[in-house]
Structure formats: C-alpha cells, structure tokens
N, C-alpha and C positions, 0 to 999 in steps of 0.2 A: 504494500500500500504506500501511496505517496504521502509523506509527512514533512513537517518542519519547513526548512528554507525552500526546498524544491516545490512543495505545495504552494507556498506563498508566491514563488516566482510564476507558477502557472496561473494562479488566481490573478496576479498582476497583469499577465499577458491577456487574460480574458477581459480585464477592466480596460486595458489599452484599446482592444478591438471595439469595445462598447463605446468608449469615448470618441473613437474614430468613425462611428456610424455603422459598424457591422455588429448587429445584435442577434441575428439568427444563429443559433448554436451550430447547425449543420454547415453554414457558410464559414463560420470561424474554424471549425475542425478541418474542413476542406483546405482552407488557406494555410493553416498551420501544418497540415500534412504535406502539402506541396513544398513548403519551405523546409520542413524537416527532411523531406526526400532529397531536395537539392543539397542540403548540408550533408546528408548521408552518402550521396553520390560521390562527393569529394572524398570523404573518409574511406568509403568502400574501394574507390579507385586506388587510393594510396595503399590500402591494406593488400589488395590483390597484386599490386606492383611488388610489395615486399615479399609476399608469398611466392611469386614467380621467381624472384631472385634466390630465395631459399631453396626452391625446388629445381633451379636451373632451367626454368621454362621461360619462353618469351612472353611479353605482355605489352599490349598496345593500349595506352590510355584513351578513354573516350574523350578526353580533353586535348589529345595530342594534336600538334600542328594546327592547321586551319580547320575550322568547323563551319559547315555551311548552315546558315539559318535563313530560310527563305531564299532570296536571290543574292544574299550577301555572304561573303566569307570573312570570318573574324578569327582572331587569336583565341583558341580554345581555352587558354589560361584565364581569359577574362570572365569565363562562365563559372569558374570555381568559387564556391562560397568563401574560401580562404582568401580569395583575391578581392571580390566585389564588396565584402562586408566592411572593408576599410574605405570605400569610396564615399565622397560627400553624398548627402541624401538625394539630391537631384540626379546625379550621375548613377547612383545605385538603382534608383527607381527606373530610369530609362534602360539600364542594363538588364534588370530582371524582367521588366515588362516586354521589351522589344527583342531581347536576345535569349536570356536564360529560360523564360517560360516557353517560348516556341521551341527551343532546343529540347526541353524535357518532353514536350508533347509529341515530338517526332523522333524520340530517342531510338525507337526500334523500327527497323525497316519492315518487319512483319506486321502489316496492318490488321491482320486477323488475330494477333496476339492479345492476351488479356490487357497488357499495359496500354498498348496503342488504342484498343477498343474503348477503354474508359477514360483515356486522356483526351480523346478527340473532342469531346464536348466540355472539357474543363475550361473554366474561365478565371482569369486573374482579377480578383475583386477588390484588392486593397486600393483605396481611392487616392491616397496622397503620398508623396515622398517622405514626409515627416512621419506618417504612421508606419510605413515600411521600415524606416530607420529605427524607430522605437522597437518594432517587433523583432528585427534582426538582432538588436542589442540584447533584448531579453532572452531570445533563443540561444545566443552565445552564452549567456549566464546559466541558462538551464542545462546546456550541454556540459558546461564546466562543473555544475553540481552533479550531474549524472556520472561524469568521469571520476569524481571524488568518491561516490558511493561504490563504484566497482562491483556492481551486481549485474549479472548477465541478463536478468529479467527487467532491468530498470526501464528500458525503452518501452517494453510492453506495459509496464505499470503506468508510464506517462500516458500512453494511449488509453489505458483503462480509466485514468482519472479524467482525461479529456472527454471520453465517452460518457462518463458519469454526469458531465455537465448537460448533456442532452436529456438524460433521465430527469435531472433536477428541474429542467425547464419544461418538462411535460411533453417533449417532442419524441414520438416514436418509441419511447421507453427502451432505447438501445442500451445494452450493457454487455460486457465481455465476461466469458467464463473465466474464473480466477486462473492465473497461469500455472499455479502449482497443482491445481486439479487437472488441467490439460496435460501437464508434464507427467503426472501420475498415470493418466490413461494411456499416454504414448508409451511409457515404460512398461506398463502391463502388457501392451500388445507387441512390444519389441519388433517394430517393422524391419523388414529385410530390404536389401538393395533392389529387389525386383518388384516391389509392391506397385500397385496402381491404387492411389489413395483418394478418397472423396469425402467432402463434407457438404451435404446437400442444403445446408443452411449456414453458409460459411462466414457471413458478416465480415469481420476484418481479417479473416483467414488465420485466426489464432491456432487452431488445431493443425492446419497445414504447415504453418511456420514452425511449430513445435516439433512436428514429425520430421521436417527438413533438418532442423538443428540437431535432433537426436541422431539421424542418419550420418550427418557430418561428424558427429562426436564418436559414434560407435562403429561406423562402417566407412570411414574416410578413405582408407587405402583401397578397399574393394570398389568403391564408386569412382573416386577421382583419379585413380591410376588405370582405369579401364574406359576407353573411349566410348564404347557402346553403353555402358551403365551410366556414365556421366551424362551422355545425351538423353538417356531415359529420365534421369533425375531432373535435368534442366527443362525438358519439354513435354514429357508424357506421364510423369508420376503423379502430379498434383492436380486435382480437379475440385472446383468449388462453385456452388450456385447460391444466388441470393436474389431478392426482389428489390433491394435498396441500392441504387446506383452509387450513392455516396460511399456506402460501406464497401461495395465492390471495388471502387476506385482506391480507397484506402487499403483494401486487402491486396490488390494487384501491386501497389507500390510497396507494401509491407513485404510481400514475397520477393519482389525484385531486389529490394535492399538486403534481404537475407540470402541473396545469392542464387535465387531460382529465376533463370532468365525468362522463361515463357510458360508459366502455369496456365492451365485452362480454367479461367475464372469467368463465369458466364452469367448474364442476367437471365434468370429463369424462375418460373413458379414450379418448384420441384414436384408439387403434388398434382399438377395438372397434366393434360395431354401434351403440353410443351416438352415434358421430360419423357423421352422414350427409352432411357437407359435401362437395360436389362442384362443380368448376368455379366456385368462389366468390371466391377471393382474387386480387388483382393482385400481391401481394408477400408472400413468406414469409421471415422471418428467424428462425433457430432454432439451438439447440445441444441437440438431443434426447438423452435418456439413451442411452448406448451400452455398457451392460454388463448382462448377465443375459439370460435367455431366457423366452419366454412359452409357454403351452400353446396349441396350435392352436385349441382351442374358444373361447378368449378373444379371438381375432383376427378382424376383419372378413373374410369370405371373399373379397371382391373384392381385398383386398390380397395374399392368398395366391395369387391368380391371377397376379399380377405376379411375385412371387418367393416360393416356398413355403419359408418359414424361420421359426424361432422367435426369430431375432436382432432385437432392437428397432431397431438402427441401420439395418438394411436395410428393415424394415417402415415406418419413418418416412419413408424416401425414397419408397417406393411411395405412402404416404399423401399426401405433399406433391405428387406428380404428379397425384393425384386431386383434391386440394383446390384447386389452382391453376386459374384460368380460362385459356382459350387466350390466349397472349400474356403470361401472368403469369410473374413472375420469382422466383427463389429463391436465397438465399445461406444455406448450411447447413454447420455444422461436423460433420465425420465422423472417426472413428478411421481411422488409416492402413490398417487391414485391409480396409476397404470399397473402397479404391482398387486393391488387388491380390489380394484373396482369390480362391482358385481354386475354391470350391464353385460348384455350379450356381446357387444363389440370388445369390451375389455377382456372377457374370457376367451373370445375367438382369437385375438392376437397373441395372448399368452399361450393358448393351446397350439397355435401355429409354430411358435418359437420352441416350445417344449417337445411337442409330438413330432413335428415334421423336420426339425433341425436339431442342433445341439446347443442347449443353453449351458454355459459353463459356470458363470458366476453372477451373483447379485450382491452389490456392495451398497449398503445403506449409509447415506451421508446425513450429518446433522443439519437441522434447518438453517443454521446461521451461516452456512458456506457461501451463500449468495448475498449476504448482507453487505452493505446497506441498501442494495438495490431491490432485493426481494427476500422474503422470509420463508419461502416454500420449502418443504422437505422433499428431498430428491434421492434417487439411487442411480447406480450405474449398472446397466445390463451388458454382459459380455457373452456373445454367442457366435456360432459358426454356422454358415448356411450349408446344409447337406442335401435338403430336399427329400430325405428319406428317414429322418429321425436321427437318433444317436445319443440323446440325453439319457444317461443312466443315473447320474446323481449331480446335484448342483451345489456349488460352494457358496456359502453365505459369509459375509463379513459385516460386523457392526462397527462402522467407523464412529468414534466418539469425539475425536479431535483431529484437526488438520494443520496444527501449527500456529493457528491464530485464534484470538478470542472470538466467541460466537455472537458478539453483540455488534452494534453498528460501527464501533471503532475498529474492529478487526485488528487489534494489536497483536504483535508476535508473542507467542507463548511457547513454553517447553513441550507441552503435551502435543504429540503428533503421531498419528497412526499410519501415515502414508508409507514410511519406509517398511513398516511391518506388513502392510498390505501387499506391497510389491514383493517382498521376500517370501511371504507365505504363498502367494499366487504362483510364483515360479518354482515352488517346491511342494506341489499339491499332494505328493505321495506321503508327506509327513502329516497331512491334515486328517487322514482317515480315522484316527483314534481320538480326535478332539471331542470333548463333551459339548452338549448344547448350551452349557453355561459359559463357554469360552467366547472370545470375540469372533472366532470363525469356526465353522463346522460344515460338514456335508449333510445334505438331505436327499434321500433317495427319490427318484422320479415318481414311484408308486405313491408315496406319501403326498407329494405335490398334487398329483392327479386326484387323489381322494379328497383333497382340500380345495377342489374347484380351481386348480391351477393358481392358487394364491401364492404370490412370491414375496410377500412382506415378511421381513425377518422376525417380527414379533409373533408370527403364527407358529414359528418353530423353535425360537430361542426359549430356553428355560432359565428362570431366575432362581438363584440359590438363596434360600431363606435360612438365616441363622436363628435358631430358637432363642428367645429372650426370656429370662426368668424374672418375674416381677414380684415384689414383696406381697405378702398376704394382706388381706383387708385389715386384720387385727393389728399388724405391724404399722400399716399406714395410719390407722386411727391413733395409735400411741404417738407417732411422730407429729400428727396434727395437734394433739393435746399439748405436747411439749412446746410446739410453736406458739400455740394460743397462750400458754402460760408466760412465755418469754415476751410476747406482745403486751399482755396485761401488766407485767412487771415494768416494761419500758414506759407504758402510758402513766403508770403510777409515779415513776421517777420524774417524768416530764411535768406532771401536775404539781409536784413539790417545788420544782424549779420556778414554775410560773407563780 
C-alpha cells in the first residue's frame, strides 16, 4: 500500500491536475500513465542496453540516431525524459506535444498490435506548459521516492493507488486485485515457458504482468536464450480482454514497459458472441467482475447452456471452461456465494467443475483482502479442464491472514498464510493425513456431491472445542457474598469519611 511521503506526492499530483482544469479521474490517470510510460521508456531502454552489454548481445536504442515523427526527422535524444525534463516549460510543452506524444503513438510498426491499437485514439490533454512542468517535476519526485523504497511491486502499488482515486470518485468502481494475491496465484500455478495465458477481464493487465515477471524470474534462460520461446513470450503468450478502453490502454502500456512487446490485448465483451475463443488457452488467471446482472440476449448462448443465469460471476466460470484447452488450468477469484449458492445455476456450474473436470483446490480468503475498496468475502478456485471428470478429492485451505491488517488501513503485519499456502499446495502428498481442524485438508468428491456440491470450507472444517470447567453454583454464591461484604464495608468507611 502507498503510505507516507509517496502518498502525499501522488495526492499533490492529483491536486495539481485539478487546479489545472483536469478533474475527470479517468483523464488524469490516462495522462499520468502516458507520462509514466514515457519516463519508463527511457529507463527500460537504458536497462536493456546494459543487459545487452552483459550478455554480449547487440542493442539498438529506440532513441538512436534520427527519429522520424510525422514528416520531420529529429534527434532521438530529444525525446528522452532525461533530456526534455530539464527544458524550460514552453520548450518542454512543445517537445512533448509535437514530438514525444506522436512518437509514442507510433512506436510500433504493427498497427494491429495491442499498443498501437489503443494508442491510436489517445489524446494529449494537458492544457498549458506550466501545468506540464509542474506534473513532470512531481513525477520526478515520485520516481525518486519509488527508487528509495526499492520494492519490486512499488510501481504496481502506485497504479493501485491511482486507480483507487476512480473508486473514490464514484466512477466505474475500478480497483486492482492486490499484487500479493496475484503473485500468490501465479506461484500456485507455476507457469511454464510454453503457456498461452489469458485473463478475460484483464483491466490493467495485473495478472499478465505478474505471470510475465514470474517467467522472467524462474525461466529466464529457457525463454530468453531460445529464439522460438522468446518470440512466443513476446507475441503469443499473453492475451487479455476488457470492455474499458482506458484500462486496456493502461494495460497495453503496462505490459510493454514490463518487456512484452506485443501482447494480444483486445476490446471485447468476453461473455458475448464477440468472444469465440474455445479450447485455446493453457492457463487462465483472473478476478472477473462479480456484481451486477446481464440480460440474457447479451450473453453467448453456449454459456447459458452450462448455467442459465444473469450473474456475471457464474457466467465467467462457464466461459473459462470453454476457453481452456483440454489439460488447461485455471486459478480464479470468486465471491463466496459461488461456493455455496443454492440456485440451480450455482449448483450447475459447481457440478460442471467437479463432475466433468478436475477441481483441485478451494482457498478461502478473509473478507478484508479487498479493503478499502470492497469488503466481500472471496475464495480462489483452482481447476483443470479435462472434459471427462477427474476430481477424486479437493484440497481446502482456510486463509486467515495475508500479511496485512484486514481493516481499511491494510497495514503490514507479521501474520501471513501465503507462503504456507504455496508450500502446502506444491506438496499435496503431505496433506493426506491432515485433520479437518487444521488450516488445510482434503475432502473426498463423494462427500462434496452428497452436500449438493457445496464448496464452502465451513461445510467441512471442524472446530476443536476445549472443555471449560466452571465453578459450581455454590462456589459462585460464596464469592458473590464475599464481594457484597467487601462493598458494604467500603461504603461504611466512605460514610465515616464524609
């Protein structure tokens, strides 16, 4: 979470935008995202140059030599944040508006790529040189603060805090899944170098970015020293869909800044006939929207065949079963109601996952995980598409702490079940003998079927009660009489004093 001086700097940036006449939170986030992207392009280009030197590879800077912007050719060095941020306000404004912004809009030759697609209609909205100068100065301060914190997740945290401003303003209710929860889900799934990964409700591409970072960390040599696998990573591995063009634009820039050149990020209503994906992905990571209802005529008919409902949380599960290839895996966040809801649609989707595929795990999360944005209780379902069953027993885990307080402040605390969840999930052989009173345990499929496919952990967890011996009534009466006598004595002494 963003706290202290960094939080104050971002709040100050927001105030500067408001004073300059930009008050729509989406506009502010778009403009900040563009500028952060321009700053990061400079940093990323420098980092790749250093990596190339270390690996003995060639590297051509995107700012090298002359850069064509429209009909003009200019010195590429002029487009670097580290150069123009020292310009006087008027020259900086002209440089960014006339050169830098057109440059980033046309950065990729592939006009069908995610980045080009969502930058084509991007508009530079900062109205005056003075406002741009103030924003650039504050962003320099913010980056200096981030560098001091030295936390790999800090940039994502800054995005999360920016997005919280939309929620606070009552626009769209956008908020990101906490990065440590995303990272936990990625580590649980342990993606390989050959995955085809999708998030059908990708927002700012948090799951895709985390999966990409994990692969860089765990499979760096396998991917980046193999031309074919590197090409797959850059162009074919990551797929994301959303219905908010602003979020898609941020997501595309987020992926590119994290070193994925051409993710397939598309404007699409995933639940409609617009989405024809079937048997396509090897891994789905998602936290789809789970409030609100849709009209039947806007939903793809084949999803309604699985469970006839208007509830988005159930329809997305049906969608994921369809989108996964046989053997494909899914880790998805669902509201608790999905796990125990008694409607026909609730039971139908749970039955489809348990009977027709292989449900592997249900991880119950505390309700404070999504605070301060929402207080809903949620769980994580992990399953594999088989099309012919395969569930014999399901692993349940009762997460009680995630490393942060479960109130609106979400302060860091020592209690954290996440490392234990990951360790136990990757060693399920050791889980067989755990009692139902433990944090994790197995439940046989037959028992789940007998309980109407109820997947709530409270249905199966047993609480260990320790007998408490209380004093007898006679003993309690003696104690009460003794207390009464002490009170009477005290009152008598008080009367004498008065």
